[in-house]
Structure formats: C-alpha cells, structure tokens
N, C-alpha and C positions, 0 to 999 in steps of 0.2 A: 354166752361167748366162750368157746373152748380155748384152752391154752395151746399155743403153737409149740411144737416139740423142738424146734430149732433154737438152741440157746446161743448166747453171744459170749463176749469175753469172760475170762475167769475172774478178773479183778476189776474193781472200780477204776483203779489207776489205768488199766489198759483202755477202758472205755474213754476216760478223760483224754488220754493221749491220742486216741483215734480221731477225736474231734478236730485236732490240729494236723492230722495226717493228710498229705495230698490225696486228691480224689482218686487218682489212678492206682494208689497203693492199697485202697480199701478192698477187702475180700472177706469171705465168711471165715470167722476165727474158730468155729467149732463144727464138728461133723457128728451127727447122731449115729451111734454104733448099735445101740440096743435100747429097748424100753420094756416096761411091764406095768400095766395099769393095776394089776392085782397087788404087786409089791410096792407100787407107787414110786418107781424109780425111772430115771433116764440116764443113759451113759453116753458121754460125748468124747470124741478125740479132739484135743486142742490143736490149733493151727489148721483147721478146716480140712481141705482135701489133702494137705501135706502132713496130716497127723501121724501117719504110719512111719515110725522110725525105730531103729534098734532100741533107743531109750526114749519111749513115748511119754506123753503127758495125757492123763485122762481126767475127766470131770464127771462126778457122780452127783446128780441132783435128786433129792428126796422130797416127796410130797408129805404133807402133814399126816402123821399116823402111820408112816411106812414101817412095815415089819422088820426092815433091815436097819433101822436107826440104831446106831451105836455098834453094830456088828456088820458093817458094810463089807469087810474083807471076806465074808462067807460067800459073796456073790461070784467072785472071779474064778474059782476053780470050776464052778458049774457052767461057765460060758467059755471054756477054753476052745470049743469048736468054732465059736465066732471069731476069736483071736486068730486061730489057725487059718480061717478063710479070709478074714479081713486084712491081717497084717502078719504074714508068716515070718517076717524078719524081726519082729519085735521080741526082745529078750527081757527087758525090764520096763516097768511103767511106774511113774509117779502119779498117785491118785489124790485128788482133792475132793472133799465132800462138802456140799452146801445143803442147808435145810430149806424148808418151804419159804422162809422169809429172805432167802438169799444170803444167809450168814454162813461164813466158812467155819465148819465144826471139826474137821479132821483132815489130816494128810498122812499118807504112808506110801511105802513102795512095795510093789509085788514083782515077782520074778518067774520066768518060765521054768527055771530049774527047780523051783519050789512048788511046782504044780500051780502056779499063779497064786500062791499064798504070800503072806507078808514076810518080807526079808528085813526091812527096816521100818520100825513103827515110830512115828514122830507126832504124838498127840499135841494139840494146841492147848494153851492155858485155859481156854473156855470149855474144854472138853468135859462133859459130865460123866457120871458113873456108868452110863450106858456104853461108853466107848471102851470100858475095861472088861467087858464080858468075853468069855473064852471063845476061840474058834470052834471048839467042840460043839457049841450050840447050833452049828450050821445045819445039823440034820433036821431040826424042827422046821427049817425053811425050804427043805428039799422040794416039796410039792409046789411052793410058790415060785422057786427059782425056775422050775420047769416051764413057768408061764412067760419067761423072758421071750420077747419078740425081736429078732434081729432086724436091723434097718435094711430093707430090701435095696435101698439105693447103694449100700456099700458092700453087699454080699455078691453082687454080679461082677464078673470079669468082663466088662464091656470092651469091645473093640473101639479104637478111636473113630469118632464120627466126623465125616468130612464136612467142611463148612458149607458145601453146596447142598447137603441134605437138610431139608427144612423141617422135618418132623421132629418135634421136641421129645417125644416118647415113642417107644416101641413096646406096646402093651401086650403081654401074653394072655392066654385064656383066663388065668386066675390072677386076681389083683395082687396077691402076695408074690407073684412071679414077675411083676412088672419090671421092665428094664428101662431105666431112666437115663437119658443122655446127661453126661457130666458137663458142668459149666466150668470154664477156665476163669481164673481171676483176671480182672481188668488191669493188665500191666502193659508197659511199653513193649516188652518182649513179645507178648501175644499179639499186640496190634501190628507190629512189624512182620511177624510171621504170617498173620492173616493177609496183610497186604501182598506179600510175596505169593501166598497161596492163590489169591484171585488173579494175580498178574505174574504168572510163572515166567513169562518172557524176560522179566527183569533179572532173573537169575543168570542170564547170559552175561551180565556185567559182573566182572570179578569183584568190583568194589561193593556190590550188593552182598555177595557172599561174605566179604570181609565184615561188613556192617552187621549182618545177622549173626556171624560167629562171635562177634565181640559184644553182643547185647548183655551177657552176664559178666564178662570180664574181658578187658582188652590188654591185659599185661603181656600175654604171649605175642599178640599181634604187634604191640609197640616194640617188642624186643626183636622182631624179625623184619619189620616193614622196610628197613633201610637196606636190607640185603636181598637182591633179586632172587637168588637161588633159595635162600631160606624161606622167603615169602611164598615162592611157588610151591615148595614142599609143604608148608603150613596149609596153604589153600587146598592142596590135594588131600591133606589129612582131615580137614574139617568139612569138606564138601559133602560126604555121605551123611554126616550127622545133621548138617543144615537142611539138606533136602528131605531127610526123614522127618525132622521137626515141622517143616513147611507142609508136608503131606498130611501129617497127623493132627495139626492144630484144629481145634473146634471153633465154630463161629458163635457158640453160645457162651456168653460171659456173665459173671456175677460180681456185684460190688455192693457196698453198703455205705450209708451216711448216718451220722449221729446229729440230731438237731435238738435244740431246746425251743419249744413252741409256745405260742400264746393261745391257749385253748379257749373256746367259747361254746357253750351248749345252748341250743335254741329249743326251749321246751315246746313251742308251738309245732315245730316240724320234727322234733326228736333228732336233729342233726348236730353232730359235734364238728366244729370247725377248728382245724389245727394248722391252717395255713398251707401254702403251696411251696414245694421244693423239688422241682423237676431239674435233673441235671441237663446241662447244655453242652456246648462244644468243648472238647478236651483236646489238648495238644501233647504229643509225645515226641521227644527228641532222642536221637541216638545217643546212648550213654557215652560212647567213645568219640562222639562227633567233634567236640571242641578241640580234640588233639589230632584226630585222624582226618579232619576236614571232609566228613562224609556228605556234606551238603553239595559237593560237586558231582555226586554220582546220580544215577537215574532216579533214586528215591528222593534226593534232596535232603536226606537225613531227617525227615519230618513226616509225621502222620497226624492228620486231624480226624477226630471222631465226633460226630454230631448225633444227637438222639432225637427221635420223633417227639412232637408235641403231644401232651396228654390232656384230656379234659380234667377240669378241677375235681370232678367227682371221683377221680382215681386216686387222689391223695389229699384233698382238702376237706370236702364235706363227707362225713361218715354217718350213716344212718344207724343209730344205736338207741332204740326205744327203751323206756322204763328202766328195769334193773340193769340191762346191758349198758345203758348210758351212765348210770350211777357207778357201776363197777369200773368202767373205762376211766371215768373222771377220778375215782379213788386211786386207780393204778397210776395215772398220770401224776396226781398229786404226790403219791409216794415216791415217784421217780423224779420229783422236782421238774415235772413237765418235759422230761427228756424222752425222745423217741428214737427208734432206730429203723431206718428204711432200707430194706434189702431189695435190690433190683436184679432181675435177670433179663438180659437183652440179647437179641440175635443180630449179627452183622448181616445186612441185606444187600447193600449197594457199595461198590468200590469204584472210584474213579481217580484219575490223575489230574490235578490242577496245574495248568500251564501258567507259571508265573516267572519272575526272574529266576527262580529255582523251582523245579518240579517237586511236588509232594503228593502223597496219597491222601485222599479224602474218603473216609469210611462213614457209612450211615447205619444206624442201628434202630431196631424197633423193639419195644418192650414185649416180653412174654409173661412176666410175672413180677408182681410188686407186693411185698409184705411190710406192714408197719407194726412194730412192737413197742411196748413200753413196759413199765414195771422196774423194780430194783435190779433184776437180772436181765432186763429186756426180753422177757419170755412171755409177756402177755400180748396176745395178738389182737390188735385193734381192727385191722382189716386186711383182707387178702384178695388181690385181683389176679386171677389166673388167665391162662391162654384163651379160654372161651370168652371171657369178658372182653379181653383185648380184641379178639376177632369180631365180636358183636359191636364194640365201639368203633372199630375201623369201618365196618359195614355201614353203621349209622352215619359216620362221618362222610363216607363216600356218597351215601344217599343225599345227605345235606349238600355236598358239593354239586352233585348232579342237579339237584333242585335249584340251587343258586345259579348254576350255569344255564339251566332252562329258563329261569326267570330273566336272567341277563340277556339271553338270546331273544326272548319275546320282547323285552324292553328295547333292544337294539332294532328289532324288526319294526316296532311301532315308531321308533325315532326315525328310521329310514323312510317309512311310509309317510310320516308327517313331513319330512324333508322333501320327498318327491312331490307330495301334494303342494307344498309351498312353492317349489321350483316350477311346477306346472302352472300354478296360479300366476307366478311372475311372467312366465312365457305367454300365458293367455292375455295378460294385461299389456305386455309388450306388443303382441300381435294386434290387439284391438287398437293400440296407439298408432302402430304403423299403418294399419288399414285405414284409420281415420286420416292420417297424413296422405296416404295414397289417394283416398277419395277426394280430398281437398285439391290435390294436384290435378286429378282427372277433371274435376269441376272447373278448375281455372283454365284448362286447355280445351275442353269440349262442351262445357255447360253453356247456360244462357249468358253468363258473364264472361265468356271466353274473349281474350284480347288477341286480335289477329296478329299483331306484331310479335307477341310472345310465342304463339304457335309457329309462326314463320321462322323465328329464331331457332326454335327447337328443331325444326326440319333442316335449318341451315347448317348447324354444327353441334346440335345437342345442348346448346346453352340457351336457356330461355330468357336471358337478359337482353335488353335493348336500350338505346339512348335517345334522348330528345335532341335532334340535330340543331335546333335553334339555340339551345343553351350552350352546346359545345362550340358553335360558330361564334357566338358572342364572346366567349372566353378566349378563343383562339385569336379573334380580331383584337381584343383588348391587350393580349399579351404578346401578340406578334408571333405566334407559334402554331403548331398543329397538334391535334389530339386524336387518339384512336376512337373510332365510332362504329356502332352497329345500329342499323336503321331499316325500317320497313317502308318501302316507297312504291309508288306507281309511276312508271316511266312515261314521259310525254315526248314531244317532238324534240329533234336534235337541231341545235343552232351552232353558231361559231364558238360558243363557250363550251357546250356539251349538251347532255340530255337534261332537259328541264322537267322536273318531276311535276305531275299534276296533283300528287298528294305525297307528302305535304307540300304546300307551296313554298316558293323561295328556296328551293333546293336544286342544285345542279350536280350531275353525276358525270365524272370523267374517268378515263383510264381503262374502260372496258366496253366491249360491244354488247349492247342491250337491245331488246325488242321493245318498240314503242307500244304503249297501251297495255303493258303487262305488269303484273305485280312481282316485285323482287325484294328479297332480303339481302342487304349488302353489308360488307364490313370493309373498312379501310381507314384513311386518315382524313380529318376534316379541318378546314380553316374558314375564316370569314372574310368576305370581300364585299365592298360597296359598289353596286351597279345602279346608276341613275339615282344615287343617294339612298338606295335601299340595300340593307345588309342581306347578303345572300350566303347560304350555307353551301360551300364547295366541298364535295366528297370525292376524293381520289379512290376509286373502287379497287380493292385487291381481290375480293371474292364476292360473287353474286349467285344467289339461288333463286331460280324462277318458281313462282307459285302458280298453280292452276287457277286459283281463285284467291280471295283475300285470306281464306283459311287454307294453309298449305298441306294439312294432314286431315284425313277423315277420322271418324270416331274409332275405328279398329286400330289405326296407327297410334292414336293416343293411348288406347288401352295397352297395346304392346309396349309402348314407351314407359308407361306407369309401372307395368310389371317388371320391366328391366331395372327399375329403381327400387321397387318393393316386391320382391319375388313371391312373398307370401300373400299378396293382395288377393282377396277372394273375388274381385270383379266389381263392376259398376253397381251401385245400389239402385234399387227400383224407385 
C-alpha cells in the first residue's frame, strides 16, 4: 500500500476541531506544492486551494532518513521557480516541519527578499543537534534538490471550468503535463452560485442578485436597502461581479469528513470492515436571509444538495490481504481508529422544488473518494477514482435493467394468469347460461312441453299462467275479483258467455271469440254458482288465438330462447 501524498491538517487540534465542524464547511486543508522521493520530502500549502497569500503557511513532511533532516531551510532557495509559478504574490512564509512519525520538529520563517532563506528562526524545545547545522551545507544537497517534482495540479494556470462541462480532466500528451480540473470547497456560497448558473433566468430577479452579493457579507446591503436610490446604485455596482462569479463557478466540489470507526478484519476474506459513512442531503441557507427575508424571492433563500447512493464496497469493505491488512490495522491503531474521508463530487442535476416557498434542489454524483488514516491522516487505505465509479454505475444500471426485465416478465405472467382465470370464469358462465337456455328450450318445445306455458309465451312473452279453478274459489269466498291468465278452448256461446270445452266449468265474457279454437286469455276472474256448481267467470281483456294447442313452432321457441340467452349455442342433439 503506497502512501497518499495529500496531507491533512497541520495540528492534531485542527483535526479534532474539524470533527465538530458543520459538513458544508469541510474542505481540503492542504495542497501539495512539491515532492521528492529521493530527498524523502513533501511540501504542502496550508489552507488548501487558498494557501497562496502574501504571508503563507507551509508544511514540510520528511520521511525517515531524509537527507534534509535538520537543514530543511536549504530546500527553499532551490525551488524559488515553483514559488514564482504557484504563488507570485507570496512575500513571506511560515514553515513547520514534521518527521515521519508526525512529530513537529521545527518551525521558521522564510522571505522572498532573502532569496527564500530564513529570516526568523524559531526552533522548538525538542529540536536536536541536527537543526543547528549551517545553511552553507546546502551545496551537498544540490543534486538531490534538483530531483524536486512540482505538483502538476498547482503549476497549471487553468481557465475556470464551466459546470456544464462533464470531463474531470483534460490530459495532455505527457502525464506530467496533465491539466486537472480544480474542485471548489463545498460551501453555501458555491451552492447558490451553482444554482444560479444552472438557472440563469433567476438572475432577472433583483432580489436574487442581492442574495448572491450578500453571501460573503451583507453589511453593505443592510446599510443601503432602506434607500431606493442607494440600493439601485449598489445593485449596479455588484451586478458585474455576481454574474462573473456565476459564470465561472465549477460544478466539481470537494469536502472531507473525520470519523472514528470500529474496525474488524476478516481473515477468511482479507476484508477490512470500517463501517459506512455516505453523506446524505445537505441544506444551505442564505447567510443574510434572516435579516433580508430572502425566502420571499425566486430562490426561496434555500438550496438542498443530495448525493447519490454508493455501494458499501466503496467505503465499508476494503480488500487488504496479508501485510497490507496488517499495515492498515497498525496505522488505524496508531491513529486511535480515526479516518479521514475526502470526497469529490460533481453537480449533475438541478431543479426547483415547488413548495410553500420555492427552493433549489441540487443532485451530485461522486467522482473520487479517498480514505486515509495514520497520525497525520496520510496513510491511504483505499482510493476509488472516476473509472471505478463509472464501472459501478454501469453495473448498477445493468442490475436495474435486469430487475426491470424480471419485473416485466413477472407482470406478463401475472396478466396471462389473470386472463386465463377470467376466460375460465367466462367459460363457466357460458356453460351455466347454455344449460339454463337448454332447460328453457326443453320446457317449451321438448317432450314435456306444457301447452299453456307455450301459449302464454306467445301471448305476451310471459310464460306464467294460472289455474282458473283455484282463483274462482278464492274470489267466490272473498267476494272479489283477481287477475287471471289461462289457456282455454272456446266452446258454444249461450246467455252467460262462451262456455269453454277445456277446461270445464269456465265461462268467457267481454270479447268476441271463435268457437272450437284454442286461446290464451288474460283478464279478471270471479266465481259464481250456476245450478249449485261453482263456475269460473273470466272477463277477458286480451285474447291470443293459437293455431293448435302449441302456439309456437320449434324455430319460434329457439328464437325466443336466444333472445333471453344470446350466447346460447343452439338445441342439443
């Protein structure tokens, strides 16, 4: 396992403080300026990307056995070209020196006027005799100093990268000339600028300009906001700078976390488990919002940032076999199981959430994750780069597509089974209705057909009929009349009416009928005694003449049955 060259805070106190620092304030605290494997040194600028200042702070880390131990000041006159390229405005620099165990051994100040030699030397109490050697001994390291390798990330004067450009690097023909896109710290200011970059139409709202202009400080705004003319003049003054910042902001952000983990090494699989710690949704508020009421503008004074989900293999399980696993566990133990996770993420999607107050919602995907441990957080446990993320996303997409295909097939099978079940129900229903239709047909046209039933069907479509004797007896007993439907054969007419020849003791009145013909009649019935015999007296309202005792032929019956059961397949053989 090689050591990662990106070092973290200068002091243990700084790291401890960072654990309690809000998430959106985390950023890289050091930036590598130069290194030399031959001399065994690494030089860093303190304060990350913002290290370059007139009075800068530098951190020099020495590996065990470094030729510069105790005479570190000899290095800086030899790398003046790097200073001239990386930080032309630097005039003085405070240098702190750490040995391979992470122990602070020296501190001193160098100046440009002195050719980057020492101007103020302030040795620590722990400084040994090596720190007192003369600067004149620097000639013996001249060849070694020539091996210094400037950090290519800091030597290039990159133009601002637009957030819409998705390539993380623009690599030239030679690796040492690679141009690397710079990441911005994950701050509220950058998040609001990114939101405006993706939604430039929001800049038409003057309050949005006010909000962006007051992200760093709102004192000037608060001083002029009550005066319309002064506020107008101030907006004109800040507008160019705001638009310039919006245009230049990068969508690549970097931030870090410190964690204390519960490690567990699995000897069967050679996997080191250090737990899971993926950042989730973060919320950024306008710094001046509570006073300027920026929640009323188009932004809503609020930005939400959410990060993509990562598989556990990207931060939980680390494959470290044999001595790599032992070294990692030793480094974790030496650091009291503290780790530092540095994330680089790219803003991919931006939308506006419509709520009681609108706000921006940004979504980011990871492009790089490094996990360090060790006393100085300089021991690299694992590094997942852009290629790994691309492969993981591809694998995830394949898994999603496979799951969708399986779900589609399962849904097709479910629908097929449902259709089959519904078809079976329809078949059973058809069979049941066909059986009912067949029974109706048999009752009307079969061997057991009842003439009165068939005649009633032809009469008015109602197959019911009555026994005239029963109704007449009830009517006689109650002294009233009842509706009646009856099948009769008309006989001779006398003074009472038509006397039916079938059934007997039935008289028909109120209609002109033909003698010796079959009729189905409906009307009112009562009972009268004639010659001490109870007679059924039917006052006919409607009479249907039948050609025979059966009023309908077989085809008529079939047509009727189909009118009741349209799906009936026909008479069974």
